[in-house]
N, C-alpha and C positions, 0 to 999 in steps of 0.2 A: 444968509446962504452964500451970497456972492462973496462976502468977505472971507468966509471959511474956505471956499473953493480957491480964491486967489492966494490965500495963505498956503494951501496945499501945493498949488503950482509953484509958489516961491520955494517951498521946501524941496520939491522934486528938482527944480532947477539948481538949487544949491548943492544937492547931492550929486548932480551931474558934473559940477565943477570941483567937487571934493577930490583931491589927488589921491586919497586913500581908497576911492572906489576903483576897483581894478577893471579895466576895459580891455577886452580881447583885441590885441593890436591887429590881428589879421582881418577883423571885420572892418577896420578903417582903411584897408589897403585897396579897396575898390574891386575886390574879387567876387562881388555879387551885385546883382542889380536890384535896386529898390522897386518894389511894386510888382504886381503880376503874379500869377500862380507859379510861373517858372523862375522865380527869383533865385539867382545863383546857378541856374542850369548851364552847363558848358554848351558852347554854341553848336557842337557837333552832336549833341544829344537831343532826343525828343522826350517830352514829359506828357504822360496821360495819367488820369487817376479815376478811381471808382469809389462811389459812396452808395450804400444801400438806401433804397427809397421806401422800404416797408417800415412799419412801426414796431416789429418784433426784434429785429436784429440788433445786437449790441456788441461792441468791441471787435468789429471786423478788423482783421489785420494784427491781432495779438500774437499770432504765429503765422509764418509764411513759408512757401516753397515755390520754385518755378522750374518748369521742364517744357522744352519745346515752345509752343505757342501759348502755353497756359501758365496762369498763376493760381496757386492754391492758397486759400486764406481761411483761417479759423475764426469763428465767432461763436456767440451763444444766443439763444432765443429766450424771451421772457414769457412767463405765464401770467400770473396775477401780480400786479405791482412790479417790484424790481427783483423778483425772485427768478433765477435762471431755471427754465424748465427742461432745456436740452442743449447739447452742443451741436454745432453745425460746421461742416467742412464744405467749402464752396470752391468750384472750379471756375475761374474767370477766363474768358476768351475775348480777344480784341477783334472788333469788326470795324474796319476803316478808322482805326485810332480810338474807337470808343469801346471801353471794356464793359462786359456784361456777364452775369452769372449764367452759365449754360447747364450746370449740374450741381446738385447739392446732396449731401449725406447728413442725416441727423441721427443722434443717439440720445438716449435718456439716462445713461448711467452717470448722472451728475454727481451723486454722492454727497458726502459731508461738506458743509460750509460752501456749497456751490462751486467747489473746485472743478475745473473743466480741463480742456486740452492744454497742457503746459509744454508739450513737445511735439514737433512735427519734423520727421526725417524723411528724406527722399532716398529710396533704394534704387535697385537696378531698373525695375519696371513697376514699382509700387511705392506707396506711402505708408509710414508707420506713425500712429497717433498715440501719444502717451497721455493717459488720464489718471493722474496721481490721486484724485479724490474719488474715484469710482468705488462703489461698495466692495468691502473686503480688503482695502488697502491699496487699490490702484489696479489699472489694467492697461494693456497695449493692444491696439487694433491694427490689423494689416488691411490696407485698402488699395484697390487697383487705381490706375490713373483715370479710369472712367467712374471712380467713386462707388465701387461695389466692394462690400466686405469680403475678405478672403479668409475662410476658415474661422475657427473660434478665437476669442480673445486670448492673448498670451498672458499667462500668469505663472506663479510658482507655488509649490507646496509648502514653502516656508512662510513665516510671518512677515508681512510687509507693512509699510506705513505710507509711503509716497511712491509706490512702484509706477514708473513711467514719467517721473519728473524730468528726466533727460534721456535722450536717445541718440545713438550713433550706429550707422550701418554702412558696410562696404563689402563687396564680394560675398564670402560665405559667413559673415559675422554680423551679429546684432548685439548691441550693448544697451542695457536698461538700467538707469540710475534710480536708486531709492535712498535719497539722502537723509530721510527722516527716521529710518529704522534704527532702533537701539540708541537713538540720539547720537549716532556716529555716522551711519551711512554705509551703503554697500552698492556694488555694481554687479548685475547678473549678466553672464556671458552665454549667448546662444549660438549654435551652429545652424546655418541655413543650407548646408550641403545637400540635404535630402529634399529641399523645397519647402519644408516646414521647420519652424524654429524648434530646436532641440536644446534643452538646457545643458550646459557643459560645466560651468564652474562659477564660483562667487569670488569677486575681488573685494578685499577690504583694505583699508588704509594700512600701509606698512608700519606706521607709528600712530595708531588710533588715539584720538583725544575726544573728549566729550564735546558734542555740538559742532564738530568741524564740518558736517554736511558733505561728506565724501560722496561724490556722484551727482552733485548739483549741476555740473557741466561735464560733457563727454564729447570728445572729437576723435575721429579715427582717420588715419591716412596710411594705406598700405599695411605694414607690419608694426606701426607705431600708434599708441593710444595715449591720450592725455585725459586725466580725470581731475576735475576741479573740486577743491574742498575750501570754499571761500571764508568760512568762519572757523578759526583755529583757537580753541580755548583749552588751557591746561589747568592744573591746580593752582589756586591763588590768582595771580595776575592773568588777565585775559587779553593778549595783544590783538587778536582778531585780524591779523594781517591776511591770513589765508595761505594755502599752498596749492600747487599743481603737482600731481604724481604721474610721471611718465612710465609707460609699460612698453615692452617690446615682445613680439611673438617669437618664441624659441621652443622648438620641439613640440609644437602643438599647444603650448601653454603660454599664458601671458605673464611675463616676468617683470617685476617692479625694478625701476632704476632710481637713482638719487632724486629726491624731491626738489622742486623748484620753489624758492621762497624769497621774497624781498627782505632786505635787512634794515630798511629805514624805519623811522618811528611814525610815519604818516600814512603809509599804505594800508588800506582796509578793503576787504571784499575781494582780494586777489584770487582769481580763478572762478569768478561768477560766470564769466563768458570767455570762451576760447575759440580761436579760428586758425586753421592751418593756412599759411601763406604758400609754402612749398614743402617738399619732403623733409626739410631740415629746419624750417622756421615756422614759428607760431606766434600769434598775438594774443595776449592775455589781458582781460579787462579787470579793473579794480575800481568799481564805481563809487566806493565809499572812502576813497583816499581823500584826505583833507588838507587844508592849508590855513595857517594862522596869520593874522595881520593885527595891526594896532587899532582894532575896533572891537566892539562887543556886540554879540548877537544873542537872540533868545536861545536858550539851551534846548528847547523842545525840538529844534531843527538843526542842532549843531552837535558835533562829536565832542567827546571829552578831551580836553587839551592834554598834551604831554606834561609830566611833572615839571614844575618850575616856570611854565610859560603862561600861567593863568594870572592875568592882571586885571580881571573883571570882577564885578560883584558876583555873589554866589549864584544868582539866577541867570547870569549871562556867560558867554564863552567868546574867546577871541578867534575861534576857528569856524570854518564852513566846509562842507563837503564840496569837493571839486571833481574828483574822479581822475583816472589815468589809465592808459593802455601801455603794456610792456611788450617789447619784442624779445622772444626767447630763441636763441640760436641753435638749440638742440643740446646745449650743455650749460649755457649761462644767459642771464638777462643782460642784453647789450644796449637797449635803448628804451626810452620812455617818451610818450606823448601825453601832454605837452612836456617839453624838456625841462621847463621850469614851472613848478606848481605855482598857480596864482596868475599866470600870464593869460589864461583863457577861462578863469573859473566863473566870472560873473556872479559871484556869491551863490554858488550852488548849481553850477552847470551840470555836474555829475556826468562826466564823460564815461564812456565804455560800459554802460549797462549792456550794450551789444557791440560786438566787433564782427566784421565780415571782411574777408580778404580773398584776392585772386592774384595771379602772377603780376598783374598790372596795377591793381587798385587796392586801397585799404579804406574801408568806411568805418567810422567810429560814431556810434550813436550817443546822443545826449538828450534823452527823452525828457529830462527835467530842466531844459533850457527855458528861461522865463519867456512869457508871451509878450510882455510890453517892451518898451525901448531897452536895448541892450545896455544903455547907460544908467538905467534905473535899477537899484538893487532889489532883491526879493522882498526886503522888509517893507516895501511900499506897495505890496499887494499883487505882484506879478505871480503867475502860476506857470505850470509846466506845459508849454506848447510844444517844446522839443526842437531838435535840430540834428543834422548829420554833418560830420566833418569828413571830407573826401580828400584822400591823398593819392599821389601817383607813386608807384613803386618802380624804381629804376636803378639797377646796379647796386642793390643793397641800401639805397638811400630813399627817403620819403620826402616828397615835396607837397606842401599844402596846395590843393587845387581849387576846391570850392567849399564854401559854407552853405549848406542847403537848408532852406526853411521856407516853404511856400507861405505867402502872406494871407492865406485864408484860414490859418490855424487859430483856434480859440484857446482859451484857458483850458488846461487839462487834456489837450489833444494827444500828447505823448507821441508825437512824430519822432520816429527813431527807436521805438520800443521793440520793433522787430525789423531786421535787415537781412536781405538775401542778395548776394553778389555772385553772379554766375555768367560766365562768358561775357557778352556785351550788355547784360541786363542788370540793373540795380533796382530792387523792389524794397520799398520802405512802408512799414505799417504805422498808422496813427490811430490806435484803437479807441482813444478817448474823443475823437472828432465828433462834434455835435451836428454836423450837416447844416441844415437851414434853420434849426432851432436856435432861439436866442440862448445866450450863455446860461441864464437862470432857468431855462426849460430843459436842460440836459441832466440836471441833478447829479453831475459828476460821472454819469454812465453813458458814454457817447455811442452813437451808431457805429462809428469807426470809419476808416477810409484807407485805401491802398494807393500808393503813388508808384508809378512804373517809369523808370528812365531807361531808354533804349538806344543802342546803336553807336557807341563811342569807343574808339581805340584810345589807348593812353597817348597823350601828346608827346 
């Protein structure tokens, strides 16, 4: 036993010295502190967090919102075994720096395959909950900030598949994504001018292709709407880069503009997450973007390499998913983070499953960031603890500010799966966090946790 353990440690040490193991250079720059729950927290910020203490709650923090003194977090509850029995929306309030649940709302329209709340949008004085797995093809609930249902669930008379997968609302408008309908996707437009949602029109992809999942992401700002279609497949070859479709309000109707699409061979999942930075700039996540190196990896967790780049046996690939986030200026893609693919990939970091932006900050989630030493590749058993990369926005430029990852994260915590950035508050969900249970007692379905960073101006 000792000899085998020593051999394994020797292999890990050798891997750490292997020059082909890509190490994120910013993590070596001393911009985060080792140890402690607040590892990486800027000095002017305070960090507090909440974990459920009951035995029923699972995946707290899978979707988040914040308003005033409250944080709203989605979870689900178990019945017998690991089967979800109901969804739960909780309101967290801070008391002397300690967060606690002061109100909860539960619903049992769980539906097929246990699909629960997949979208949470903050309106003027209410929340909108999207349940794409609810019976009948999905539903949307309107909830007050005191967590009371307002009116009946929103639905349509047309056939749906994942109605409520994505939501966006502002002023008199509500947009509901249904990316699974007809294997192409659609976005339903509602007017809120009368106080109740009134269906107005249906938006479809201007150039519909099979399985593009139009409506998987929706963001609204003023009279501009962006709709993500992260999987783009045509006849024959399936590039799967993804697209984002801009719309502008004109004459009471939403008119499509020229689509946004990356042109390189490595971007994948473009449009899975989108965040407005200001009236003219948005950040677009592409979490399945990949990078190829002179190594071979198991194909079960690797993308198909581009033609001519495959120098590995048939069961292996030279490529790994790394992820990227793109800046869109209102007409063109003008920047990408990381600027050079592979500089921060850590063999599967998967940037930008989530992006959140404000005038001063940009936060990019990497929920699949490995849990063990960042010098150890995923092939040695690391799992998805997660991390968040925090940037300062100033004068159109972004400066890396912090690499956030509390050291209490376990395998599968998925820290960064949900991010909300609002005013001086950054809220990060870790829905796979196991709390006090040992790793093998969590069975891959954590209680969840919510981390709240408060009170910092951009330096």
